[in-house]
C-alpha positions in Angstrom: 285.1 110.3 -60.3 287.4 107.9 -62.5 284.8 105.8 -63.9 282.5 108.8 -64.9 285.4 110.4 -66.9 285.9 107.3 -69.1 282.2 107.1 -69.6 282.3 110.7 -70.9 285.2 110.4 -73.1 283.8 107.1 -74.9 280.2 109.2 -75.0 282.0 112.2 -76.7 284.1 110.1 -79.4 280.9 108.3 -80.5 278.3 110.8 -80.3 278.1 111.6 -84.0 278.1 107.8 -85.3 275.6 106.1 -87.0 272.5 104.3 -85.2 274.4 101.0 -84.9 277.1 102.6 -83.1 274.8 104.2 -80.7 273.7 100.9 -79.6 277.0 99.1 -79.4 278.0 101.9 -77.2 275.3 101.8 -74.9 275.7 98.0 -74.5 279.5 98.5 -74.0 279.1 101.0 -71.1 276.2 99.5 -69.6 278.1 96.1 -69.3 281.4 98.2 -67.7 279.3 99.9 -65.1 277.3 96.5 -63.9 280.8 95.4 -63.4 281.5 98.1 -61.2 280.2 98.5 -57.1 276.9 100.5 -57.2 278.3 102.6 -54.1 280.9 104.9 -56.6 277.6 106.7 -57.6 276.8 109.3 -55.4 273.3 110.0 -57.0 270.1 108.0 -57.2 269.5 106.4 -60.6 266.3 107.3 -62.1 264.2 104.7 -64.1 262.8 106.8 -66.9 262.8 110.5 -68.3 260.0 112.5 -70.2 260.2 115.9 -71.8 258.4 118.2 -73.7 260.1 121.0 -75.6 259.5 124.1 -78.0 262.3 125.9 -79.9 263.6 127.3 -83.0 265.0 125.6 -85.9 267.6 127.2 -88.4 267.8 125.7 -92.1 271.6 125.6 -93.4 273.0 125.0 -97.0 270.8 124.0 -99.7 267.8 124.1 -97.5 268.0 127.9 -97.6 268.1 128.4 -101.4 266.0 125.1 -102.3 264.9 125.3 -106.1 262.2 123.5 -108.0 263.0 123.4 -112.0 260.2 122.5 -114.2 259.1 123.6 -117.7 257.9 126.9 -116.6 260.9 127.9 -115.2 263.3 127.8 -111.8 261.8 128.5 -109.0 263.5 129.2 -105.5 261.5 128.0 -102.5 264.1 128.4 -99.7 263.6 127.6 -96.3 264.0 130.5 -94.1 264.0 130.3 -89.9 261.2 128.3 -88.2 260.0 126.7 -85.4 259.8 123.2 -84.0 258.4 121.1 -81.0 258.5 117.5 -80.0 259.3 115.1 -76.9 261.5 112.8 -75.6 261.2 109.5 -73.5 264.3 107.7 -72.2 265.2 105.0 -70.3 268.3 105.1 -67.7 271.0 102.3 -68.4 273.1 103.8 -65.5 273.1 106.7 -63.5 274.5 109.3 -66.1 273.4 107.3 -69.4 270.1 107.3 -70.9 268.8 105.8 -74.6 265.4 107.1 -75.4 263.0 107.9 -78.3 262.8 111.5 -79.6 260.2 113.0 -82.1 260.6 116.4 -83.6 258.1 118.4 -86.2 259.4 121.3 -87.6 258.1 124.1 -89.9 259.5 126.9 -91.8 258.4 129.7 -93.9 259.4 130.1 -97.4 261.8 132.5 -99.1 260.3 132.7 -102.6 261.9 133.7 -106.0 259.8 132.9 -108.9 259.6 133.7 -112.5 255.9 134.1 -112.2 255.0 136.7 -109.6 251.5 135.7 -109.3 252.4 132.5 -107.9 253.7 134.4 -104.5 250.5 134.7 -102.7 250.0 130.6 -103.2 253.5 130.1 -102.1 253.5 132.2 -99.0 250.0 130.6 -98.0 252.3 127.2 -97.8 255.1 126.1 -95.8 257.9 123.7 -95.4 257.7 120.6 -93.1 260.3 118.1 -91.7 259.2 115.2 -89.2 261.9 113.4 -87.4 261.5 110.5 -85.4 265.0 109.3 -83.6 266.8 107.1 -80.9 269.1 109.2 -78.8 271.9 108.8 -76.3 272.5 111.3 -73.8 275.1 111.3 -70.9 274.4 113.9 -67.9 277.2 115.1 -66.0 275.6 115.2 -62.5 277.1 116.9 -59.5 275.9 118.5 -56.2 274.5 121.5 -58.2 270.9 121.8 -59.3 272.5 122.4 -62.7 273.3 119.1 -64.8 275.2 119.7 -68.2 274.7 116.8 -70.6 275.8 115.5 -73.9 273.4 114.2 -76.6 273.8 112.4 -80.0 270.7 111.0 -82.1 270.0 109.1 -85.3 266.6 108.1 -87.1 264.9 109.3 -90.1 263.7 112.6 -91.7 260.5 112.8 -93.5 260.6 116.2 -95.6 257.3 117.7 -96.6 258.1 120.6 -98.6 256.0 122.8 -101.0 256.9 121.9 -104.5 255.3 123.0 -108.0 254.2 119.9 -109.4 251.9 118.7 -112.3 248.4 117.5 -111.2 246.4 115.5 -113.7 243.5 115.9 -112.1 243.7 120.0 -112.2 244.9 119.5 -115.7 248.0 121.9 -115.0 250.7 123.0 -112.1 250.0 123.3 -108.5 251.7 123.9 -105.3 251.9 121.1 -102.7 253.5 120.4 -99.6 255.0 117.3 -101.2 256.0 114.4 -99.0 259.2 112.8 -99.9 260.4 109.3 -98.9 262.4 108.8 -95.3 265.9 109.4 -95.5 268.5 108.5 -92.6 269.5 111.4 -90.3 271.7 112.1 -87.3 273.3 114.6 -85.3 274.9 115.5 -82.0 274.5 118.4 -79.4 274.1 119.4 -75.6 272.5 121.5 -73.1 271.9 121.8 -69.4 269.2 120.7 -67.2 268.2 122.5 -64.0 266.3 121.2 -61.1 263.3 123.2 -60.1 262.0 120.0 -57.8 263.0 116.5 -56.6 261.6 114.7 -59.8 262.1 117.5 -62.7 262.8 120.8 -63.9 263.6 122.8 -67.1 266.3 122.6 -69.8 267.8 124.2 -72.6 269.8 122.5 -75.5 271.1 123.1 -78.6 271.6 120.4 -81.6 273.2 119.9 -85.3 270.7 117.8 -87.5 272.1 116.4 -90.8 269.3 114.1 -93.1 270.9 112.2 -95.9 267.8 113.3 -98.1 269.2 114.6 -101.2 268.2 111.4 -103.2 265.0 111.0 -101.6 262.1 110.9 -104.2 258.2 111.7 -104.3 256.2 109.7 -106.8 253.3 112.1 -107.1 251.4 112.4 -110.1 252.2 111.4 -113.7 255.1 113.4 -113.8 257.3 111.9 -111.1 259.4 110.8 -109.6 260.5 114.2 -108.1 263.8 113.9 -106.4 264.4 116.3 -103.6 268.1 117.3 -104.1 269.3 118.7 -100.8 270.5 117.7 -97.4 268.2 118.5 -94.6 270.7 120.5 -92.4 269.7 122.5 -89.3 270.5 123.9 -86.1 267.7 123.6 -83.4 267.4 125.5 -80.1 265.0 123.7 -77.5 263.7 124.9 -74.2 261.6 122.5 -72.3 260.3 120.8 -69.3 261.5 117.4 -67.9 260.1 114.8 -65.7 262.0 112.1 -64.0 260.4 108.6 -62.8 261.2 105.8 -60.3 264.0 107.1 -58.7 265.9 104.1 -56.9 
């Protein structure tokens, strides 16, 4: 249908835009659809969607060889392939267009190269983590099939919690801590496919690219801070999950 093609093009052009643009897009598309005849939509408009998912997360770029430099040497504490889990809760602005809230928690093992080999058991007992609350905008391509592909964009913040060698004044020396850094703006885009297993929900699989502007975020831990994170949080995530729709009209 002509109106669906127009909405698709508008959404695809703006998926990777910042949060303010995503809100403007959703408002603009919603206003346009309200002016149209509701009978042009073949499928009922749901009120809300809720989803839970689990998946794999692959760090990219500087995260894979992330380093900590201090007076004892240069410690490479790169992030390896990890896993994540989270949830989506969204509101249908129109039959194909959803705006919602997402939260993802990710955990990664550490690929360590350190000057002091005695540190390795300590490092390997810890992990790197990233917490990512975000707002998302999603566009479904409904059809008569049980399959419904979709495109998705998100924007929010990353809170990185990476294992770092820091000075602890209480201990009188260095130690490893999963240090919490300040939040940094983050955004991303991707897509997936949903499969109806019953009238009110089903299963889905999606792939997303995520980029956090975390190079300059800091942590004020201890007396020798601040510690600067120094890298962008670039990731590729693959999620599989279950989804339920509420309030079909």
